[in-house]
VEXKOLVO-917376 format. One line per field, with one value per residue (C-alpha): residue number from 0; x, y, z. Coordinates in nm, 4 decimals. Each point is the difference from the previous one (the first is absolute). Layout:
<bapas>
pos = (NUM; ...) .
xx = (X; ...) .
yy = (Y; ...) .
zz = (Z; ...) .
</bapas>
This chain:
<bapas>
pos = (0; 1; 2; 3; 4; 5; 6; 7; 8; 9; 10; 11; 12; 13; 14; 15; 16; 17; 18; 19; 20; 21; 22; 23; 24; 25; 26; 27; 28; 29; 30; 31; 32; 33; 34; 35; 36; 37; 38; 39; 40; 41; 42; 43; 44; 45; 46; 47; 48; 49; 50; 51; 52; 53; 54; 55; 56; 57; 58; 59; 60; 61; 62; 63; 64; 65; 66; 67; 68; 69; 70; 71; 72; 73; 74; 75; 76; 77; 78; 79; 80; 81; 82; 83; 84; 85; 86; 87; 88; 89; 90; 91; 92; 93; 94; 95; 96; 97; 98; 99; 100; 101; 102; 103; 104; 105; 106; 107; 108; 109; 110; 111; 112; 113; 114; 115; 116; 117; 118; 119; 120; 121; 122; 123; 124; 125; 126; 127; 128; 129; 130; 131; 132; 133; 134; 135; 136; 137; 138; 139; 140; 141; 142; 143; 144; 145; 146; 147; 148; 149; 150; 151; 152; 153; 154; 155; 156; 157; 158; 159; 160; 161; 162; 163; 164; 165; 166; 167; 168; 169; 170; 171; 172; 173; 174; 175; 176; 177; 178; 179; 180; 181; 182; 183; 184; 185; 186; 187; 188; 189; 190; 191; 192; 193; 194; 195; 196; 197; 198; 199; 200; 201; 202; 203; 204; 205; 206; 207; 208; 209; 210; 211; 212; 213; 214; 215; 216; 217; 218; 219; 220; 221; 222; 223; 224; 225; 226; 227; 228; 229; 230; 231; 232; 233; 234; 235; 236; 237; 238; 239; 240; 241; 242; 243; 244; 245; 246; 247; 248; 249; 250; 251; 252; 253; 254; 255; 256; 257; 258; 259; 260; 261; 262; 263; 264; 265; 266; 267; 268; 269; 270; 271; 272; 273; 274; 275; 276; 277; 278; 279; 280; 281; 282; 283; 284; 285; 286; 287; 288; 289; 290; 291; 292; 293; 294; 295; 296; 297; 298; 299; 300; 301; 302; 303; 304; 305; 306; 307; 308; 309; 310; 311; 312; 313; 314; 315; 316; 317; 318; 319; 320; 321; 322; 323; 324; 325; 326; 327; 328; 329; 330; 331; 332; 333; 334; 335; 336; 337; 338; 339; 340; 341; 342; 343; 344; 345; 346; 347; 348; 349; 350; 351; 352; 353; 354; 355; 356; 357; 358; 359; 360; 361; 362; 363; 364; 365; 366; 367; 368; 369; 370; 371; 372; 373; 374; 375; 376; 377; 378; 379; 380; 381; 382; 383; 384; 385; 386; 387; 388; 389; 390; 391; 392; 393; 394; 395; 396; 397; 398; 399; 400; 401; 402; 403; 404; 405; 406; 407; 408; 409; 410) .
xx = (6.0069; 0.2756; 0.1055; -0.3595; 0.0007; 0.3265; -0.1444; -0.3117; 0.2221; 0.1991; -0.3189; -0.1006; -0.3711; -0.0797; 0.0913; -0.2322; -0.2306; 0.2184; 0.3032; -0.1790; 0.0774; 0.3667; 0.0694; -0.1457; 0.1960; 0.3203; -0.0196; -0.0084; 0.2110; 0.3695; -0.0954; -0.0150; -0.3202; 0.1130; 0.0664; -0.3351; -0.1719; 0.1451; -0.1155; -0.3461; -0.0499; 0.1130; -0.2745; -0.2503; 0.1149; -0.0501; -0.3516; -0.0735; 0.1078; -0.2170; -0.3053; 0.0381; 0.1483; -0.0106; -0.1090; 0.3240; 0.1928; 0.3680; 0.0874; -0.0851; 0.3036; 0.1811; -0.1303; 0.2731; 0.3037; -0.1977; -0.0565; 0.3686; 0.0976; -0.2678; 0.1261; 0.3619; -0.0881; -0.2024; 0.3099; 0.2154; -0.2277; -0.0359; 0.3782; -0.0171; -0.2532; 0.1457; 0.1594; -0.3204; -0.1243; -0.3758; -0.0337; -0.3635; -0.3452; -0.0096; 0.3158; -0.1335; -0.3193; 0.2000; 0.2099; -0.3182; -0.1633; 0.3223; 0.0151; -0.3548; 0.1051; 0.3080; -0.1928; -0.2789; 0.2495; 0.1456; -0.3482; -0.0679; 0.3198; -0.0656; -0.3496; 0.1220; 0.2639; -0.2758; 0.2317; -0.1002; -0.1238; 0.1044; -0.1311; -0.2421; -0.1986; 0.0527; -0.1639; -0.2965; -0.0402; 0.0204; -0.2701; -0.2191; 0.0383; -0.0478; -0.2996; -0.1504; 0.0345; 0.0710; 0.3733; -0.0571; -0.1727; 0.2680; 0.2729; -0.1664; -0.0319; 0.3673; 0.1241; -0.2288; 0.1130; 0.3641; -0.0619; -0.1959; 0.2700; 0.2624; -0.1827; -0.0505; 0.3647; 0.1182; -0.1897; 0.0903; 0.3749; 0.0782; -0.2707; -0.0818; -0.1155; 0.2898; 0.0136; -0.3742; -0.1281; -0.1701; 0.2607; -0.1305; -0.3471; 0.1445; 0.1942; -0.3019; -0.2063; 0.2513; 0.2282; -0.2729; -0.1305; 0.3451; 0.0814; -0.3274; 0.0924; 0.3388; -0.1710; -0.2354; 0.2573; 0.3278; -0.0233; 0.3712; 0.0202; -0.2685; 0.2049; 0.3069; -0.2009; -0.1597; -0.3493; -0.3152; -0.0487; -0.3738; -0.1920; -0.2439; -0.3339; -0.0128; 0.1828; -0.3285; -0.1608; -0.1827; 0.1401; -0.2204; -0.0336; -0.1624; -0.3392; -0.2174; -0.1948; -0.2249; 0.0732; -0.2380; 0.1286; -0.2273; 0.1638; -0.2394; -0.0527; -0.1275; -0.3778; -0.0294; -0.1372; 0.3006; -0.0525; -0.3609; 0.0788; 0.2890; -0.2293; -0.2540; 0.2684; 0.1301; -0.3509; -0.0694; 0.3311; -0.0220; 0.3344; 0.1311; -0.0079; 0.2777; -0.0248; -0.0311; 0.0905; 0.3495; 0.0336; -0.0415; 0.2409; 0.2558; -0.0375; 0.0637; 0.3225; 0.1421; -0.0471; -0.1852; -0.3404; -0.3089; -0.0706; 0.3501; -0.0301; -0.3429; 0.1221; 0.3234; -0.0432; -0.0601; 0.0639; 0.2889; -0.1064; 0.3196; 0.2541; 0.2787; -0.0475; -0.0009; 0.3249; 0.1535; -0.1165; 0.1035; 0.3573; 0.0699; -0.0031; 0.2992; 0.2244; -0.0691; -0.0458; -0.2203; -0.3041; -0.2491; -0.2567; -0.3320; -0.1854; 0.2673; -0.0347; -0.3780; 0.0157; 0.2445; -0.2158; -0.3150; 0.1849; 0.1065; -0.3546; -0.1511; 0.2560; -0.0538; -0.3790; 0.0171; 0.2390; -0.2384; -0.3399; -0.1959; -0.1460; -0.1202; 0.2136; -0.0938; 0.2731; 0.3456; 0.1797; -0.0831; 0.0016; 0.3612; 0.1045; -0.1358; 0.1036; 0.2041; -0.2975; -0.1570; -0.3259; -0.0546; -0.2911; 0.0260; -0.2947; -0.0147; -0.3289; -0.0657; -0.3037; -0.1005; 0.0297; -0.3713; -0.0530; 0.2961; -0.1154; -0.3501; 0.1354; 0.2375; -0.2838; -0.2779; 0.1849; 0.3326; -0.1606; 0.2142; -0.2113; 0.2077; -0.0389; 0.2699; 0.1498; 0.1645; 0.3296; -0.0251; -0.0623; 0.3102; 0.2054; -0.1190; 0.0856; 0.3362; 0.0863; -0.0599; 0.1885; 0.3008; 0.0041; -0.0101; 0.2667; 0.2344; -0.0178; -0.0501; 0.1299; -0.3256; -0.2813; -0.3010; -0.2666; 0.1640; -0.2502; 0.2820; 0.0787; -0.3402; -0.1887; -0.3284; -0.1076; -0.3637; -0.1981; -0.2141; -0.2282; -0.1513; -0.1036; -0.1224; 0.2581; -0.1472; 0.0215; 0.3655; 0.0724; -0.1712; 0.2064; 0.3180; -0.1169; -0.0847; 0.3423; 0.1717; -0.2141; 0.0994; 0.3628; -0.0728; 0.0203) .
yy = (-0.6619; -0.2485; 0.2118; -0.0161; -0.3790; -0.0156; 0.2201; -0.2178; -0.3083; 0.1812; 0.1068; -0.3692; 0.0855; -0.1582; 0.0870; 0.1397; -0.2413; -0.0047; -0.1107; -0.2609; -0.3029; 0.0834; 0.0838; -0.3251; -0.2090; 0.1977; -0.1396; -0.3556; -0.0002; 0.0896; 0.3083; 0.3645; 0.2024; 0.1971; -0.3137; -0.1536; 0.3305; -0.0223; -0.3610; 0.0753; 0.3037; -0.1926; -0.2518; 0.2870; 0.1263; -0.3495; -0.0080; 0.3331; -0.1474; -0.3091; 0.2082; 0.2650; -0.2174; 0.2056; 0.3070; 0.0039; 0.3120; -0.0636; 0.3362; -0.1553; -0.2272; 0.2998; -0.1396; -0.2666; 0.2296; 0.2018; -0.3024; -0.0973; 0.3510; -0.0070; -0.3347; 0.1198; 0.3142; -0.1957; -0.2016; 0.3140; 0.2005; -0.2973; 0.0125; 0.3737; -0.0435; -0.3238; 0.1841; 0.1799; -0.1088; 0.0193; -0.0750; 0.0730; 0.0057; 0.3791; -0.0059; -0.2985; 0.1868; 0.3102; -0.2065; -0.1603; 0.3361; 0.1393; -0.3016; 0.0785; 0.3566; -0.1225; -0.2588; 0.2518; 0.2548; -0.2696; -0.0862; 0.3710; 0.0387; -0.3245; 0.1112; 0.3462; -0.1567; -0.1451; -0.2808; -0.3116; -0.1319; -0.2888; -0.3469; -0.0196; 0.2952; -0.1380; -0.3278; 0.1869; 0.1937; -0.3240; -0.1599; 0.3095; 0.0071; -0.3745; -0.0497; 0.3496; 0.0889; 0.3339; 0.0479; 0.0899; -0.3307; -0.1919; 0.1762; -0.0909; -0.3607; -0.0213; 0.1522; -0.2207; -0.3106; 0.0838; 0.0405; -0.3275; -0.1898; 0.1581; -0.1073; -0.3534; -0.0282; 0.1296; -0.2667; -0.2775; 0.0672; 0.1943; -0.1489; 0.3473; 0.3371; 0.2100; 0.3298; 0.0645; 0.2094; 0.3309; 0.1765; -0.1878; 0.1442; 0.3477; -0.0156; -0.1257; 0.2958; 0.2865; -0.0346; 0.0815; 0.2884; 0.1527; -0.0469; 0.1755; 0.2813; 0.0442; 0.0095; 0.2764; 0.2106; -0.0351; 0.1830; 0.0466; -0.3423; 0.1043; 0.3097; -0.2165; -0.2186; 0.3064; -0.1323; 0.1948; -0.0137; 0.0691; -0.2728; 0.1284; -0.1729; -0.0081; 0.1590; 0.0743; 0.1648; 0.3124; 0.3085; 0.2782; 0.2516; 0.2646; -0.1681; 0.0894; -0.3227; -0.0403; -0.3160; -0.1125; -0.2902; -0.1999; -0.1928; -0.2018; -0.2378; -0.3435; 0.0119; 0.3788; 0.0142; 0.1630; -0.1696; 0.1121; 0.3504; 0.0235; -0.0994; 0.2650; 0.2684; -0.0874; 0.0261; 0.3334; 0.1455; -0.1639; -0.1775; -0.3511; -0.2383; -0.2452; -0.2799; -0.3643; 0.0864; 0.0752; -0.3742; -0.0744; 0.2784; -0.1314; -0.3564; 0.1178; 0.1784; -0.2191; -0.3646; -0.0649; -0.1636; 0.2045; -0.2551; 0.0448; 0.3787; 0.0009; -0.2245; 0.1907; 0.3686; 0.2582; -0.2451; -0.1052; -0.2237; -0.0041; 0.2734; -0.1647; -0.3415; 0.1672; 0.1801; -0.3353; -0.1461; 0.3001; 0.0063; -0.3158; 0.2168; 0.2007; -0.2858; 0.0407; 0.2808; -0.1824; -0.0590; 0.2325; -0.0942; -0.0563; 0.2536; 0.2614; -0.0681; 0.0213; 0.3342; 0.1457; -0.1035; 0.1411; 0.3208; 0.0372; -0.0619; 0.2494; 0.2692; -0.0492; 0.0151; 0.3167; 0.1638; -0.0669; 0.0814; 0.1149; -0.2913; -0.1551; -0.2838; -0.2273; -0.1402; -0.1309; 0.2800; 0.2335; 0.3033; -0.0695; -0.0960; 0.3340; 0.2018; 0.2473; 0.0839; 0.3286; -0.0917; -0.3125; 0.0010; -0.2809; -0.1429; -0.2614; -0.1853; -0.1667; -0.1258; -0.1609; -0.3769; -0.0782; 0.1975; -0.1695; -0.3501; 0.0675; 0.1271; -0.2967; -0.2456; 0.1712; 0.1666; -0.1832; -0.3432; -0.1434; -0.2741; -0.0758; 0.2226; 0.2695; 0.0684; 0.3132; -0.1900; -0.0708; 0.3676; 0.0910; -0.2591; 0.1280; 0.3575; -0.1066; -0.1715; 0.3253; 0.2033; -0.2364; 0.0127; 0.3785; 0.0356; -0.2468; 0.1593; 0.3679; 0.0422; 0.1742; -0.0751; -0.1109; 0.1160; 0.3264; 0.2789; 0.2464; -0.1951; 0.0874; 0.3124; -0.1415; -0.2859; -0.1073; -0.2382; -0.1744; -0.1502; 0.3455; 0.0610; -0.1854; -0.0820; 0.2675; 0.2601; -0.0869; 0.0256; 0.3407; 0.1221; -0.1010; 0.1647; 0.3213; 0.0050; -0.0549; 0.2717; 0.2443; -0.0536; 0.1465; -0.3216) .
zz = (-2.0636; 0.0819; 0.2971; 0.1246; -0.0298; 0.1971; 0.2752; 0.0257; 0.0431; 0.2713; 0.1790; 0.0198; 0.0128; -0.3351; -0.3573; -0.2668; -0.1885; -0.3139; 0.2086; 0.2143; -0.2160; -0.0816; 0.3654; 0.1358; -0.2508; 0.0725; 0.3545; -0.1357; -0.3174; -0.0487; -0.2030; 0.1014; 0.0185; -0.3042; -0.2042; 0.0921; -0.0779; -0.3523; -0.0424; 0.1370; -0.2219; -0.3082; 0.0818; 0.0177; -0.3409; -0.1466; 0.1509; -0.1701; -0.3351; 0.0513; 0.0858; -0.2693; -0.2779; -0.3199; 0.1946; 0.1976; -0.0944; -0.0656; 0.1529; 0.3373; -0.0339; 0.1444; 0.3314; -0.0222; 0.0386; 0.2535; 0.2267; -0.0230; 0.1095; 0.2710; 0.1338; -0.0010; 0.1948; 0.2547; 0.0901; -0.0132; 0.2314; 0.2351; 0.0371; 0.0724; 0.2828; 0.1353; 0.2921; 0.0929; 0.3420; 0.0578; 0.3680; 0.0839; -0.1562; -0.0366; -0.2134; -0.1909; -0.0852; -0.0935; -0.2426; -0.1334; -0.0680; -0.1496; -0.2298; -0.1187; -0.0820; -0.1882; -0.2030; -0.0693; -0.1311; -0.2240; -0.1280; -0.0600; -0.2057; -0.1882; -0.0995; -0.1014; -0.2269; -0.2224; -0.1129; 0.1916; 0.3343; 0.2195; -0.0995; 0.2933; -0.1358; -0.3515; 0.1009; 0.1501; -0.3251; -0.2022; 0.2151; -0.0315; -0.3798; -0.0497; 0.2281; -0.0433; 0.3661; 0.1636; 0.0566; 0.3654; 0.0674; -0.1931; 0.2007; 0.3286; -0.1203; -0.1016; 0.3277; 0.2083; -0.1897; 0.0633; 0.3713; 0.0177; -0.1923; 0.2236; 0.3161; -0.1316; -0.1073; 0.3358; 0.1950; -0.2457; -0.0219; 0.3187; 0.2283; 0.1266; -0.1324; -0.1230; -0.1891; 0.0031; 0.2883; 0.0701; -0.2119; -0.3044; 0.0571; 0.0645; -0.3273; -0.1950; 0.1248; 0.0192; -0.3029; -0.2524; 0.2131; 0.0337; -0.3695; -0.0856; 0.2418; -0.1687; -0.3387; 0.1142; 0.1868; -0.1914; -0.3317; -0.0710; -0.1675; -0.2473; -0.0835; -0.0579; -0.2352; -0.1620; 0.0622; 0.0614; 0.3762; -0.0052; -0.1776; -0.2590; 0.0067; -0.3777; -0.2911; -0.1727; 0.3004; -0.1072; 0.1710; -0.1438; 0.2815; -0.2187; 0.0148; 0.2943; 0.0247; 0.3013; 0.1972; 0.2752; 0.2103; 0.2284; 0.2833; 0.2101; 0.2857; -0.0944; -0.0138; 0.0019; -0.3550; -0.1629; -0.3369; -0.0381; 0.1239; -0.2457; -0.2872; 0.0979; 0.0325; -0.3467; -0.1496; 0.1681; -0.1190; -0.3430; 0.0450; -0.0775; 0.2965; 0.0917; 0.2522; -0.1046; -0.3588; 0.1335; 0.0647; -0.3715; -0.0981; 0.2483; -0.1280; -0.3565; 0.0920; 0.2752; -0.0959; 0.3271; -0.0313; 0.0964; 0.2756; 0.1497; -0.0148; 0.1650; 0.2816; 0.0682; -0.0867; 0.2731; 0.2821; 0.2187; 0.2862; 0.2088; -0.0720; 0.2050; -0.1622; -0.3408; 0.0858; 0.0960; -0.3297; -0.2084; 0.1326; -0.2033; -0.3132; 0.1278; -0.1200; -0.3737; -0.2482; -0.2496; 0.2177; 0.1662; 0.2666; -0.1834; 0.2145; -0.0760; -0.3716; 0.0306; 0.1818; -0.2531; -0.2960; 0.1577; 0.0877; -0.3622; -0.1243; 0.2451; -0.0867; -0.3712; 0.0343; 0.2100; -0.2472; -0.2895; 0.1519; 0.3012; 0.1937; 0.3266; 0.1436; 0.2904; 0.2269; -0.0987; 0.1878; -0.2892; 0.2296; 0.0971; -0.3530; -0.1240; 0.3049; -0.2070; -0.2220; 0.1184; -0.1748; 0.2065; 0.2455; 0.2549; 0.1919; 0.2770; 0.0570; 0.3351; 0.1893; 0.3273; 0.0262; -0.0039; -0.3183; -0.1630; 0.0983; -0.1325; -0.3310; -0.0372; 0.0647; -0.1938; -0.2879; -0.0438; -0.0036; 0.2809; 0.1565; 0.3095; 0.3020; 0.0243; 0.3430; 0.1387; 0.0048; -0.3732; -0.0711; 0.1995; -0.1877; -0.3397; 0.0914; 0.1398; -0.3301; -0.1851; 0.2599; -0.0124; -0.3807; -0.0014; 0.2674; -0.1705; -0.3448; 0.0802; 0.3546; 0.0919; 0.2423; -0.2055; 0.2479; 0.1070; -0.0772; -0.0711; -0.3187; -0.1504; -0.1088; 0.1284; 0.2266; 0.0124; 0.2213; -0.2635; 0.2656; 0.0575; -0.3593; -0.3047; -0.2667; -0.2272; 0.2767; 0.0643; -0.3714; -0.0129; 0.2974; -0.1816; -0.3248; 0.1820; 0.1662; -0.3361; -0.1642; 0.2756; -0.0942; -0.3416; -0.2064) .
</bapas>
């Protein structure tokens, strides 16, 4: 990580957010960047203690020797690269990108060690715990504050902007992405640490493959009547029905409120923005993005339900979660826009007029969610055993078509 910091200084396109303040003050004070990095990180550790008070874990005092070593190696690696000449912008950008890779690999190794993390991430965790905020948002706030303080300090003491440029933005965006990439692709470290590489959703997950439970999954466009059709299919087949009751089950097992689950499940508005947000979690091993935690809990619940009984499940990527179950029959319900808008207005109780654009946005949220968590195309017909245009039939007729198809399979 120190080598990455040294390369970013050499590139002269701006240092990473965590180094902004020490770097600016190193240009003003008779102290090295490494020494000021130590001082700055000690201040961050003290802030953690103030915020957490009795909840501060003494094991995190191991951050103190770590920051001294980190500061020493920053000065050492700066000496190593002092003779490196970066004569043009292309070389500067190359050094900047290489520094991101170096820092990201350091972050990856730090997280895998499961011992500690640097004080910047520690402060974000302390803020998240104290004020009950998501870690990702706290991390963005901490990084942004450091950049703002760095900019203000630069103009106050140096009368110009120094150390904060496009490279700062590049580092803020890329380091987490690259660290996450290393975590997904490099498994040898897990073998060294004798860890289980593949995360198990839950230790108590039922894995009884001897039962031949029938699982009917209903994926649907917004306004196509998937909920009602699912209910009718369940009644015709004499099976339990799961849709909104999954929200209550998830709330019981996750700690999320039913309101939070209802607002956030099965939807992802902007996949790129979410990726930018999610990469903040690559810096720590004790936090998981809330949507990831929500998906994992719902996956566990769905798998357990399907292992215990035959049922009909609406939405929540159940067809992909149960893709290895040979007794799973997957249906996709769609309809034309006019039919969907009429149903939303007349049956769903939505008073405001629904536009074609809003329908597209709703479907895109579900498609983004599915793609992010399963890697599959939500509205690809090849992922389903049956696709039906519900605008051509009544809900009961659609349900009967699905029942007949299931009966023909011998269930």
